[in-house]
C-alpha positions, 0 to 999 in steps of 0.5 A: 773134281777137288775143291780148295778154299782159297784165300788172296791178299790185295793191298792187305785185304784177304780175298776170298774164293774157290779152285776147282781141280779136276783131278789127275797127274796133268795140267789143265786150260784154265778159267778165273771168273769174276763176277759182278757188281753186287746189285743187292745183298748177298744171298747164302742160297745163291749158288750160281757161281760155285754151280758154274764153276763145276759145270766148266770144270767138269769140261776138263778146266781148273776154275777159280772163282773169287769175291772181290774186295767189298763182295762176299766173304772178301774183306774191304769196300767195293771199289772198281780200281781195286778190283783190276787189283784183285784179278791180277793177284787171282792171275799171279796165283794161278801161275803158280799151281802145277796144275794149270796150262798157262798157254791156256789162261782164260778170264770169264766175266759178268758185266762189272766183272767183265769191264775189269776182265777186258781192262786188266788183260789188255796189259797182262799177256798171262790171260790167253783169252776172254769171254765178256758177258753183259758187258758195259762199253764203259760207265756211265756218269754218276749224277748222285754219288752220294745216292750210290754210295748210299746204296751200297752200304745198304747193300753191305759191299761198302762196308767202312764207315770213311769209305770212300776217303776221297769220292772223286778218287772213288769215281775216277776208278769208274772212268778208268775202268773203261773196255771200250778204250782197252778192248781193241789190245786184247788182240791177236789173242781171242775175245767172246762177247756175250750178251741179252737182247733183252738186258736192261741194265746193260743195253746191247747197243754196248755189246755192238760198240765193244765188237767194233772196238775189238780185233780179230779174232772177236766173236759177238753172241747175241742170246735173244730175250735174254736179260743181265744175269747170264750167268743163269741163261741156259743158251749163253752158258752153253754159247761161253762153254762150247767156245772156250773148249774150242778156243781156250784148248790146243783141241776140242774135246 
C-alpha cells in the first residue's frame, strides 16, 4: 500500500487529503470518502477515517479521504454549499490519476458528507455508485442560527471572524443540499443507504424516506442497535465494503 499526501484547491482554499493506493501496475476501482459535519473539536488521536481508508484499500480500491473546507487541515470555514465544490474538485483530481478505473468511482459519505455526496452524484455522472451512511433526507430549519454559528466557532470549523458575511446565504446552503430532492436522480447507478436503528442525530426515518425516493438499483441496510457514527461500527462497515466489492467492481473478489 502506498500513501500520498494530497493538496487540492477549491475557491482559492487548500483542501487537504490523503490518497491510498494498493500498489501495482494496474487501475483500480476507487472510493472517495466524505466525512460528516464535525460535532466536537478535532481529536488528533482519532484515526477513524485513515483506518477505514486503509481497510478499503486492502480490498483492492484506491481510496481518497479529505477534509472539507473548515475541517481538519483544510483551509476556510464550514460552508455546506462550499462542500459540494470541494467534492467536485476531489472527483476532478481522481479523474486525472492513471491508477483509477474511471468506470468504477464510488463516493462513500457519512451524515452531512453523505448529503453532499448524493447531491453532487445526482449531477456528476462520473460517479458510478453511492454509499450514504446516516444521511439526513434534508436538514431541519435552524431556529437560532447565531447559536449554531457560535457552536461551530467554538469547535474550530468557523475560523474567520467575518464569516459568514451573509447568514441567510450560508443557511440557504443547507436548504440546497437536500438529498430527498436528488436521491431519485442517482439511477441507473446503484445506491446503498446505511443507517443505525438507534441513531440519535439523524432519525432512522430519514433512511426510509430516502429509500422510497431513490430508484432502482437501490439497497437499504438498517444496522440494528447502531448509532450515528457508523464508520466505527464493524457491521456497518462490513456491509459497506461487501456492497462496494459486489457492486462497484466488475467482479466480486
